[in-house]
Phi, psi and omega in degrees: 000314180297327179292322180294316177299325179295320179295319180294318179297319178299318181295319179295322178298319181295321180296318181288336181266006181296127186285337179291172182279149177299154183299320182299315180297322179298315180295325178296318179293319179298316180297317179298321180294318178297317179295322178296316179296321180295320178296322178296318180297316180297316179298319179298316180296318180296315179297323181293320179297314179298321179298315180295320178297319178299317178297315180299317179297318179297317179297319179298317178296318180295318179296316179298318179297319179296317179296321179297314180296318181297317180294320178293325179296321180291330182278312188279341183234073179289166180300147181296145179257135181289162184296336184264014183261138176290129182252150174237132182227151178260053180243124180282121181291153179275103185239131182293131177064016178275132178298162179295149179221162181273327181201164181226140171256118186243127180244118184243134177245132183233056180211138184246028182283323184199171175281142176242147178249135179231129176265116182278129181284138180288155178210150179265002180277095188289341185279351183264147177249153173243123178249123180245120186238139173249125182259281184269359177210157178287165186213143178250131183233132174264122183276163182301335181271002180097349176290162179234145177232130176254115186258127179284167179304146178060032180233166185207141170238146181224140180205164179285154180291339175264040186306323184298336180273327180218101190277086179233132181231145175246128186245135168235114179110226187227133181207150177248129185248134170242099189270129178267127178303144182217076177053041177077008181285136181290152175237116188242136176238123174258135177224196188305311186237001190220163172234129180240130183229131182219171173252306177201112185190184174226138184198167178232140177239134174244114183221082187265131176300129181103337176274154189271353182220158166259143179239141178236132177234125183260125179266315178216156174081202183230137186230137172264129186229132183210157172299151187301320186251018181207082183287348179292341179268020182299140172232163180244133180240148179238182184310131177085005179250159179217166178200168177213155176211153182210211183299321182282354177062024175294141186208119175203155180260152178206159179294146176287120179255340180266101183288351181257021184297334179245027182300327180298332179279316183276344184058034181222128179244129183236129175236131181230096183051045185268136176298147184295334177299317178288323178301313182295319179298318179294317181293323178301316181290315186294317184260003180050053181228188178225119181248123180252167179234154181275335175207157187294334184294340177297327183291345178280346180292153177239151185221141175233128180174163180231135179237131180237113179055039180267155176276163179297325178294321178294318180296313181295328178295318178295317178300316182297317180293317183293325186249012179056052179240171174241139180242135179214156179283136178222106183063233177269359181236208183222164175223137177255128180236152179154180182283335180080199184232151178275000000 
């Protein structure tokens, strides 16, 4: 019996002297490790979810940005327009005495091959203006009231879209008007220095920026002509008469002596025993060039001839042969040399 108790005591001593960790402590560590691993798994899943959400948000932002850039590119960079295409711009032209407007429809032609005719569509929007400009070639425009305007190169007319109700035009440059009568309604043209008022007639106005006067030439009918800011000095001109006014407001009528005043419209230049001084002045205006002479006696020569759609080189060649002169290019213009005429 004592031996058995001794064996039990020995066994208990061995158990208490066991160097390993107690079972309870081991399970606590295992449980803690499992909980730690579980927390890592949960954190990993959460971080992965946040990462995927971040990627999705970044992709959405990139797609939105790409669509925004694409849409802006289509708006701000339209296809190029050819030189022969009518263009529309929302720029209000600077017109003397023109009331304020909300917008302007501007049609520009940049080709000098031929005259073009444009029928302007009527509109009830009285606040809008229509500006019609001829750049490298002249242009013919049919107005809403049936009247016609022939616009010379580098010139412009502007009017309201409800033109048929109030026939008012603003002119920059040179234009020939064929006015259609409209139940006694006035047709008014404002230019740099003048106001022209008619009922039904045809006439031409030359009002070039940089020149000191406006010129009026009456082809048919009767025209009232006055300085822009002083209508009390109004005069009336009839067929075959012309007048001019400027800063000094001088105003008088006289017979038309320059038969080529509308040559740019007819494309025909006629000289009948005309002094070369007048010939050169006409050619300078028609071809927008500068012709010089080597000596004053050349201006005493006279010339007779007709040119139809001729170039400046062709005209000068004919002049040189006819008057025993030489023509040569000088800078942007020309010079005539020779002995001239007595």
